[in-house]
C-alpha positions in Angstrom: 102.4 96.8 109.8 104.7 96.6 112.8 106.7 99.5 114.1 109.9 97.9 112.9 108.6 98.1 109.3 107.4 101.7 109.4 109.3 104.9 109.0 108.4 107.1 112.0 107.2 110.7 111.4 109.8 113.5 111.6 110.0 115.0 115.0 108.7 118.6 115.4 112.2 120.0 115.0 112.7 123.7 115.0 109.5 124.4 116.8 111.2 124.8 120.2 114.4 124.3 122.1 112.6 121.7 124.2 111.9 119.6 121.0 115.5 119.9 120.0 116.6 118.7 123.5 114.2 115.7 123.3 115.6 114.6 120.0 119.2 114.9 121.2 118.3 113.1 124.4 116.7 110.2 122.5 119.8 109.9 120.3 122.2 109.9 123.3 120.0 107.5 125.4 120.0 104.9 122.6 123.7 105.3 122.0 124.4 104.6 125.7 122.4 101.4 125.4 124.3 100.4 122.3 127.7 101.2 123.9 126.8 98.9 126.8 125.9 96.2 124.3 129.2 96.8 122.5 131.2 96.5 125.8 129.3 93.3 126.7 131.3 91.0 124.4 134.1 90.7 121.9 132.9 88.1 119.5 131.5 89.3 116.2 128.4 87.3 116.7 125.3 89.3 115.7 123.7 91.4 118.4 120.7 93.5 118.6 121.3 97.3 118.7 118.8 100.2 119.0 118.3 102.6 116.2 120.0 105.8 117.4 117.6 108.1 115.5 116.1 111.1 117.3 112.6 110.0 116.7 111.0 110.0 120.2 108.9 107.1 121.0 110.3 104.6 118.5 112.3 101.6 119.6 113.4 100.0 116.3 116.2 97.5 116.6 118.9 96.5 114.2 121.1 93.3 114.1 124.8 93.8 113.5 128.0 92.2 114.4 130.2 94.1 117.0 132.7 94.8 114.2 130.0 96.4 112.1 128.9 98.6 115.1 132.5 99.6 115.8 132.7 100.7 112.1 129.7 103.0 112.7 131.3 104.5 115.8 134.6 105.7 114.3 133.7 109.1 115.7 131.3 110.6 118.2 129.3 112.4 115.5 128.3 109.2 113.7 124.9 107.5 114.6 123.5 104.1 113.7 119.9 104.4 112.3 117.4 102.2 110.5 117.0 103.0 106.8 114.8 106.1 106.5 115.1 107.0 110.1 117.5 110.0 109.5 116.0 113.3 110.6 116.2 115.3 107.4 116.5 118.7 109.1 119.5 117.7 111.2 121.2 114.6 109.7 123.4 113.9 106.7 123.4 110.3 105.6 127.1 109.2 105.4 126.7 105.5 104.5 123.9 103.2 103.4 124.3 99.5 104.2 120.9 97.9 103.3 120.1 96.9 106.9 121.2 100.2 108.4 122.4 103.7 107.7 125.1 105.8 109.2 124.3 109.5 109.8 126.0 112.6 111.3 124.5 115.7 112.6 124.6 118.3 109.9 127.6 120.6 110.3 129.7 118.0 112.2 133.2 117.7 110.9 133.5 114.6 108.8 135.1 113.3 105.6 133.0 113.6 102.5 130.8 110.5 101.9 131.2 108.9 98.5 128.1 107.9 96.5 125.5 109.0 99.1 122.5 110.7 97.6 
C-alpha cells in the first residue's frame, strides 16, 4: 500500500512540548507551501496541495481547484487534511468532502459544523 492510501499513526502528542512544536511546525510548513500554490494562479484548474496535517514525515497530496482551497482557508484556524489525517487529540473535523476534510485546532473560535460526527 502506498503512503497516499494509508492513515499515518497519531503523533506522540502530549508527551512533550517538543512534540507539540514539531506537529505545529509540520502544519505551518505545509500551509506555507499551499499558500504559495494558491498565489501561483487564479484559474480554478485542479492543483496539487499538501495535506496540512501535523503528522510528521508524511507528504500526502490532495488535488483541489483553487476555489475549493480558498473555501478551506476562510480563517487561519482551518486546515486542509486528507480523510483520516486529523490528529484526534487536537483537531475537530469541521467538514468532510470525500476527497478531503477541513479541521480546526480544538478550542479555536469557529462556527458550529453541521452534520459532522
